[in-house]
N, C-alpha and C positions, 0 to 999 in steps of 0.2 A: 504494500500500500504506500502510495506517495502521500507524504504529509506536508500540507501547506499550513504553517502555524503563524498565527498573529501573536506577536510578543509585545507586551506593553506594561507600563506601570501607571496605574490610574488611581486617583483618590476616590473616596466614597461617593463624591459628587461627580465622578468620572473626569475630573480635571486631569489634563495631561501636561500642559505647559502654558507659559505666558511669554510673549515677546520672543518666541523661538528659543526658549530655554526651559530647562526642567525646573520644577517647583521644590525639589528636595534633593538631598544628597544621601544616597543609600549604598555604601560601598559593597555590601554583600549582594545587592541586586545587580550592580554593575558586573560583579564577578560572575554571577549566574548568567546574565545576558551574554557575556563574552564566551563562557563555557558552552552555552547552548548554540550560539550562532556561528562560532568559529568553524571554518571549513565549509560553510554553506553560502548560498546566494541569499542576499537580503534585499527586499523590495522596499523602497521608500519614496517619499515625495522630495522635490527639490529643496524645500525649506529644511526638512530634516537633514538631508545631506549637507546643506550649507551650515548647519549648526555644529558640524564636526570640525575640529581643527584640521584634520587630514583624514583620508579614507581609513576605515578601521582595518587593521591587519588581518590577513588570512580569511577574507570574505570577499565575494564578488558583489559589488554594489549595483543594483538595478534602480536607476533614478527615473521617476516618472515626472514629466513636466509638459505643460501645454506649449511652452516656448520652443518653437521649431529650430531656433538658432542656438539653443543652449548646448554647450559641450563641456566635457571634462576630459582633460588630457592626463589620464591615469589608466594604467593597464587593467586595474581591478574595477573599473567603472564603466557601465553601459547606460546610455541615455535612451529612454523610450518615451512614447507620447500617449500611452494608454495603459490601463490595467491589463487589458487583453494582451498587449504586446509583452508586458512584464510576465504574465502567466505563461505565455508561450515559451519564454526563456527558461522556465523552471519545470516545464512539463515532465521531463523524464527523471527529475531529481527525487531521491527518496525523502529528502527533507529540505525545505526552504522556509524562509521567514518573511513576514510583512512586519516592518518595524516602525511604521508611522509616516506622517502624522495623522491627525484626526480625519482628514478627507480620504487619505489612503486606506485607513482602517475601515472607513465606511464603505469604500469601493471593494475592499478585500473580504469583508465579512461573509458575503454570500458564497465566496469561493473557498474559504478556509475550512479545514476540517479539525483544527486544533486551535485552542487559545491558551497561551501561557500568560496569565494575568497576575501581575503583582498588585494586590489591592493595598494601597497606602491608607492607613487608618487616620483619616482627617479629611476636612473639606478645605478647598483652596480656591482663591480667585484665579481664574484662568481665561485664556482666549481660545484654547484648543481643548477639545473634550473627546474621550473615548466614546464610541457609539453605544447606545443601549442595544443589548442583544436579547433575543428571546431565550431565556434560560431553559425553557421546556424542550428546546431543540438540541440542547447540549447536556452532556453528562459530566458532572464533576468527578474526575478520576484521581485527583491528588490535591491535598490541602496541607500546607506547612506554615504554621504561624511563626513569626519572628518578632520578639518583643523589642520595645524601645531599649536602647543601651547607650553607652558612652560614644559609640561610633554612628549610631542611628537615632536621629532626633524623633522619628516617628516609628511606631509599630507597623508591621505590614504582614501580609499573608500571600504566599505563592499559591495560586489556584491554577490547576490544569484542567481544561475542559476538552472533551472530544465530542464532535458532532455526532448525534445519534444516527445510526445507519439509515433509517427511513428518511432522514432529512438531508442526506448527502447527495 
């Protein structure tokens, strides 16, 4: 089975970010993101890509933009102009990820069959939000709580959902 996984960290009010930046700093979540996505293709919007200092190592970046003149001069980056084009590039892969932002999550939700959601326990002011999804179509397969500590200002829970067979 090919897995197309949405990976995100969203607050209880589904806040993702503000002014093209994250709202929290959770080192363990960054480590988990790196561990899960390394060696795979990651699909993202242009703004998400531009929020990185440089392309993330050991991953192929598929960047979706409406701007037909947009280009990135880096071997690990491919620019496409639709979600369909991006999905075509991961078609044969056993695992690939949609990493944001909000609009890309919205477009990808119907195509994904897994969600790796870090639910940050708090509500935040934001301009980008994770889409609401019909939890009846998804089965929670893993849940791991992480309390607030000296390195993490907020408690959070890793939630893994798989799309139910009849909804795929």
